[in-house]
C-alpha positions in Angstrom: -3.6 32.3 29.7 -1.4 35.0 30.6 1.5 35.1 33.6 2.3 37.6 35.8 5.1 38.9 38.4 3.3 42.1 39.1 1.5 42.7 42.2 -2.0 42.1 42.3 -3.0 45.5 43.7 -1.2 47.5 40.6 -3.3 48.3 37.4 -2.5 47.2 33.8 0.5 49.0 31.7 1.5 48.8 28.4 4.6 47.0 27.4 7.8 48.9 26.9 11.0 48.5 25.6 14.5 50.6 26.2 17.8 49.3 24.4 20.8 50.5 26.1 24.4 49.5 25.3 26.9 47.5 28.2 30.8 47.5 28.3 32.3 44.6 26.2 30.2 44.8 22.9 26.9 43.8 24.4 23.2 45.3 24.4 20.5 44.9 27.1 16.8 44.8 26.4 14.9 45.8 29.2 11.4 44.9 29.0 8.3 46.4 31.3 4.5 46.7 31.7 2.3 43.4 30.3 3.4 41.9 27.5 0.1 40.5 26.3 -1.7 40.3 22.9 -4.4 42.7 24.6 -1.9 45.4 25.0 0.0 47.6 21.8 3.4 46.3 22.0 7.0 47.7 20.8 8.0 46.8 17.1 11.1 44.0 17.1 12.2 46.6 14.1 13.9 48.9 16.6 15.6 45.9 18.3 17.1 44.7 14.5 18.2 48.0 13.6 19.8 48.2 17.0 21.2 45.2 16.2 22.8 46.2 12.4 24.0 49.7 14.0 26.0 48.3 16.8 29.5 47.8 15.4 31.2 44.5 17.2 28.1 43.4 19.1 28.5 40.3 20.6 26.3 39.6 23.3 22.6 40.2 23.6 21.4 40.3 27.5 17.6 40.9 29.0 16.3 43.0 32.1 12.9 41.8 32.8 12.8 42.8 36.1 9.7 45.3 35.2 7.9 43.0 33.6 4.3 42.4 34.3 1.8 39.7 32.8 3.0 38.1 29.7 1.6 35.6 27.1 2.6 34.4 23.6 2.9 38.1 22.6 6.4 38.0 24.6 7.5 34.8 23.2 6.7 35.5 19.6 8.6 38.8 20.0 11.8 37.0 21.8 11.8 34.3 19.1 12.0 36.7 16.5 15.0 38.5 18.4 16.5 35.1 19.2 16.5 34.3 15.2 18.3 37.5 14.2 20.9 36.9 16.6 21.6 33.7 15.5 21.5 35.2 12.0 24.3 37.3 12.8 26.0 35.1 15.2 25.4 37.2 18.6 25.4 35.3 22.0 22.3 35.5 24.0 22.0 35.4 27.5 18.6 34.4 28.6 19.3 34.6 32.4 17.7 37.7 32.9 13.7 36.3 31.5 10.9 34.7 33.3 11.9 30.8 34.2 8.7 30.0 32.2 10.0 32.2 29.3 13.5 30.3 29.2 11.8 27.0 29.2 9.7 27.8 26.3 12.5 29.5 24.1 14.5 26.4 24.7 11.5 24.1 23.3 10.7 26.5 20.3 15.1 26.1 19.5 14.9 22.3 20.3 12.3 22.0 17.7 13.3 23.3 14.5 10.8 24.4 11.6 10.3 21.7 9.4 11.4 23.4 6.0 11.1 20.0 3.4 6.9 20.3 3.5 6.9 19.6 -0.3 4.8 23.2 -1.1 6.5 24.7 -3.5 8.5 21.8 -4.7 8.8 20.9 -8.3 8.8 17.2 -9.5 12.0 14.9 -9.2 14.0 15.2 -12.5 13.2 12.6 -14.8 16.5 10.6 -14.5 15.9 10.9 -10.4 12.4 9.4 -10.9 13.6 6.6 -13.0 16.3 5.7 -10.6 13.9 5.7 -7.7 11.5 3.2 -9.7 14.5 0.9 -10.8 15.3 0.8 -7.2 11.6 0.0 -6.4 11.4 -2.6 -8.3 14.6 -4.1 -7.9 13.8 -4.4 -4.3 10.1 -5.5 -5.0 11.8 -8.5 -6.7 14.3 -9.6 -4.2 11.4 -9.4 -1.7 9.0 -11.5 -3.8 12.1 -14.0 -4.4 12.7 -14.4 -0.5 9.2 -14.8 -0.3 9.1 -17.6 -2.7 12.1 -19.4 -1.4 10.3 -19.4 2.3 6.9 -20.2 0.4 8.9 -23.7 -1.0 10.5 -24.3 2.3 7.3 -24.6 4.1 5.5 -26.7 1.4 8.4 -29.2 1.6 8.1 -29.3 6.0 4.5 -29.7 5.0 5.5 -32.6 2.8 8.1 -34.2 5.4 5.2 -33.6 8.3 7.0 -31.0 10.1 5.1 -27.7 9.2 3.2 -26.0 12.3 -0.4 -25.4 11.1 -4.1 -25.8 11.7 -5.5 -28.9 9.7 -9.3 -27.3 10.3 -7.9 -24.2 8.7 -7.2 -25.9 5.6 -10.4 -27.1 5.0 -11.8 -23.9 5.9 -9.9 -22.1 3.2 -10.9 -25.1 0.7 -14.4 -24.2 1.5 -14.2 -20.6 0.7 -12.0 -21.2 -2.5 -14.3 -23.7 -3.9 -17.4 -24.7 -2.6 -18.2 -20.4 -1.8 -16.4 -19.6 -5.6 -19.2 -21.7 -8.2 -21.3 -19.2 -8.0 -19.2 -16.3 -10.0 -17.0 -19.1 -11.6 -20.3 -20.2 -13.0 -21.9 -16.8 -14.3 -18.5 -15.9 -15.9 -17.3 -18.7 -17.4 -20.8 -19.1 -19.0 -20.9 -15.8 -20.4 -17.6 -15.8 -21.7 -18.6 -19.3 -23.3 -21.7 -17.6 -24.8 -19.4 -15.0 -26.3 -17.1 -17.2 -27.8 -19.8 -19.0 -29.3 -21.5 -15.9 -31.0 -18.2 -14.7 -32.4 -17.5 -18.4 -33.5 -20.9 -18.5 -35.2 -21.0 -15.1 -36.8 -17.6 -15.6 -38.6 -17.6 -19.4 -39.6 -21.3 -18.6 -40.7 -19.3 -17.0 -43.8 -17.6 -20.2 -45.0 -20.6 -22.1 -44.2 -18.6 -24.2 -41.2 -21.1 -23.2 -38.4 -20.2 -26.8 -36.8 -16.8 -26.1 -35.8 -17.8 -23.2 -33.6 -18.0 -26.8 -31.3 -14.0 -27.1 -31.8 -13.7 -23.4 -31.3 -15.3 -22.9 -27.8 -14.1 -26.2 -26.1 -10.5 -25.8 -27.2 -10.4 -22.2 -26.3 -12.1 -23.0 -23.3 -10.0 -25.7 -22.0 -6.4 -24.5 -22.9 -6.9 -20.8 -22.2 -10.1 -19.1 -21.4 -11.4 -21.4 -18.4 -8.1 -21.1 -16.3 -7.6 -17.5 -16.8 -11.1 -16.5 -16.2 -11.0 -18.4 -12.7 -7.7 -17.3 -12.0 -8.9 -13.4 -12.4 -12.1 -14.4 -10.5 -9.9 -16.0 -7.5 -7.3 -13.2 -7.7 -10.2 -10.4 -7.4 -12.0 -12.6 -4.7 -9.7 -14.8 -2.9 -6.3 -13.0 -3.5 -7.8 -9.7 -2.2 -9.2 -11.4 1.1 -5.9 -13.3 1.8 -4.5 -9.8 1.3 -6.9 -8.1 3.8 -6.7 -10.8 6.5 -2.9 -10.6 6.9 -2.8 -7.0 6.3 -5.4 -6.5 9.6 -3.1 -9.4 11.5 0.1 -7.2 10.4 -1.8 -4.0 12.0 -2.9 -6.2 15.0 0.6 -7.4 15.6 -0.7 -10.7 15.2 2.3 -11.8 13.1 4.9 -10.5 15.0 3.4 -12.4 17.9 3.7 -15.4 16.0 7.2 -15.2 15.6 7.8 -14.2 19.1 6.3 -17.5 19.8 8.4 -19.6 17.5 5.6 -20.4 15.1 6.5 -19.7 11.3 4.1 -17.3 9.9 4.6 -19.1 6.6 3.7 -22.3 8.2 0.4 -21.1 9.9 -0.7 -18.3 7.8 0.5 -18.9 4.2 0.6 -22.6 3.8 -3.3 -23.5 4.5 -4.1 -20.4 1.8 -1.8 -21.6 -0.5 -2.7 -25.5 -0.3 -6.4 -24.7 -0.7 -6.0 -22.9 -3.8 -3.5 -25.8 -5.3 -6.1 -28.2 -4.5 -9.0 -25.9 -5.4 -8.0 -24.0 -8.6 -7.5 -27.5 -10.9 -11.0 -28.2 -9.9 -12.5 -24.9 -10.4 -11.0 -25.0 -13.9 -13.0 -28.2 -15.1 -15.6 -26.8 -14.0 -15.0 -23.4 -15.7 -15.0 -25.6 -19.1 -18.2 -27.4 -18.5 -20.0 -24.1 -17.7 -18.1 -22.3 -21.2 -18.9 -25.2 -23.3 -22.5 -25.3 -22.3 -22.7 -21.5 -22.9 -21.3 -21.9 -26.6 -23.5 -25.0 -27.4 -26.6 -22.7 -26.1 -25.5 -20.5 -29.3 -24.7 -23.0 -31.4 -27.8 -24.9 -31.2 -30.0 -21.6 -30.5 -28.6 -19.7 -33.3 -26.4 -21.9 -35.3 -29.1 -24.3 -36.4 -27.0 -27.2 -35.3 -28.2 -30.6 -34.0 -27.6 -31.1 -30.1 -26.2 -34.4 -30.8 -24.1 -33.5 -33.9 -22.7 -30.6 -31.7 -21.8 -32.7 -28.7 -20.1 -34.8 -30.9 -17.8 -32.5 -32.5 -17.5 -31.2 -29.2 -16.0 -34.7 -28.1 -13.8 -35.4 -31.1 -12.3 -32.1 -30.8 -11.2 -32.0 -27.0 -8.9 -34.8 -25.8 -6.9 -34.8 -22.7 -4.1 -32.7 -23.6 -6.1 -29.6 -24.0 -7.8 -30.6 -20.6 -4.5 -31.6 -19.2 -2.6 -27.9 -20.4 -5.6 -26.0 -18.7 -5.9 -28.3 -15.1 -2.3 -27.4 -15.0 -2.2 -23.8 -15.8 -5.4 -23.4 -13.2 -3.0 -24.8 -10.3 0.1 -22.7 -11.6 -2.7 -19.8 -11.2 -3.4 -20.9 -8.2 0.0 -20.9 -6.2 0.3 -17.0 -7.9 -3.0 -16.0 -6.6 -1.8 -17.4 -3.0 1.8 -16.0 -3.2 0.4 -12.5 -4.5 -2.1 -12.1 -1.7 -0.4 -13.7 0.9 2.9 -11.3 0.2 1.1 -8.2 -0.2 -0.8 -8.8 3.2 2.7 -9.6 5.1 3.9 -6.1 3.3 1.2 -4.4 4.4 1.7 -1.2 6.7 0.0 -0.6 9.9 -3.1 1.6 9.0 -6.2 1.3 7.8 -5.7 2.6 4.2 -2.2 0.5 4.0 -4.7 -2.4 4.2 -6.9 -1.5 1.4 -3.8 -0.7 -0.4 -2.4 -4.1 0.1 -5.6 -5.7 -1.3 -5.5 -3.7 -4.3 -1.9 -4.4 -5.2 -2.5 -8.6 -4.4 -5.4 -8.4 -7.1 -2.8 -6.1 -9.7 -0.4 -8.5 -9.2 -1.8 -11.5 -9.3 -3.8 -10.9 -12.7 -0.3 -9.6 -13.6 1.3 -12.8 -13.0 -1.6 -14.8 -14.3 -1.5 -13.0 -17.8 2.6 -12.9 -17.8 2.6 -16.5 -17.1 -0.1 -17.7 -19.6 1.6 -15.8 -22.4 4.9 -17.3 -21.3 3.2 -20.9 -21.3 1.5 -20.4 -24.7 4.5 -19.7 -26.5 6.2 -22.9 -24.6 3.2 -25.2 -26.0 3.1 -23.5 -29.5 7.1 -24.2 -29.7 6.8 -28.0 -28.2 3.5 -28.5 -30.6 1.5 -29.7 -27.9 
C-alpha cells in the first residue's frame, strides 16, 4: 500500500533527488515525485559520494515538500542513508520527512538487526564446551539434591499425617504400576530366564554339570536380573509416563496454580507416585523372580535332560532368603529412583509440546542410568561384605 501527498488530479511522476549544501556544514536532500517500487528511483550512491566528498559535514536534513506517492522503496532508501550517516557520526534531521516515514524510521531504529544468528559461526573452543558441560552437570546435581531433599520432607509429612494429597490417587497409581505392568514384566523376565538357561546349559554341559543351571538361573534372577529388568521396564513405561504427565501440567500451569493455592506440588503430585512405586516394585521383583525361574526351568528340563523334580529341588536348595531379600531391597530402591527421575524431569519440563517429549526421554535415560549405577555400587558392597 502506498501513501500520497500529491493531488489526485496530477499524474504519476518518477522520483527525483537533489543534494544541495547549506550553511553551517550541512546537506539537504530534496526528494520529489513518486517514490514507489514501480518507479525508476535515483541511486543511493550519489548521496554516499556527497557524504564522503563534503568536508566537515555534520548534519543532514530533508525536504519532501514535492514528494508524491511513497511506499517501502522510500523507506529502504532512507534507512540506507541513515546507516551511512551513523557510521560517519553525521546528525540526521528528519523533521522534513512525512510523519508516517518518520514513525517507520523510528521503529526500524528501535529494533536493531540480530547479528548473533549463528550462521557461519564455528563451534565453541574445547575448553569452553568443557566448561559449559561442567556447569550444566553441577547445576543438574544441585537441582537433583534439592528435589531429593524435598521428596524426603514430603515422605516425612506423609508418615506424620501432615501431607496434602488425595488417597484415591495412590490406589490409581498402584493399579497402574502393579497390575497393568504384569504383562510386560512377565514377558521380559521369562525371556531373560530363558536366555540364562540356554547359556548355562551350553556352558555347564562342557563339565557334565547341567544340573547347576538351576542354581545359576535362580541366584542370578533373584539377586540381579529380576530387579534390574523390572526397574528398566518401569523406567521406560512408568517413569516416562510420570514425566509426561507432570510436564503437561507444567505447560498448562497447573503446578503453578497448586503453589498459588498453598498446596505443595511435592505432596500432591510426587508423593502418590513415589509411594506407588515403592510398594509395587518389591512385588514386581518377586513376580519377576518366579517368571525368570520358570523360563530357566523350561530350558533346563527341555534341553538339559534334567528331571523336573530334581530341577525344583536344586532351585530350592540354592535359593535362600538372603538372595531374595537383596533383590527385593534393590527393587524398592529402584522404585524410588524411577519415581524421582520421572517426577524431577517432568517438573523441570519447559512450556512447549517438544519440551514434554524431551522430559519423558530424559526421565527414561536418567532412571536407567541411576538403576545401573546403583546396582553396580550395591554389587561391590555386597561382595565386600560377603553377602
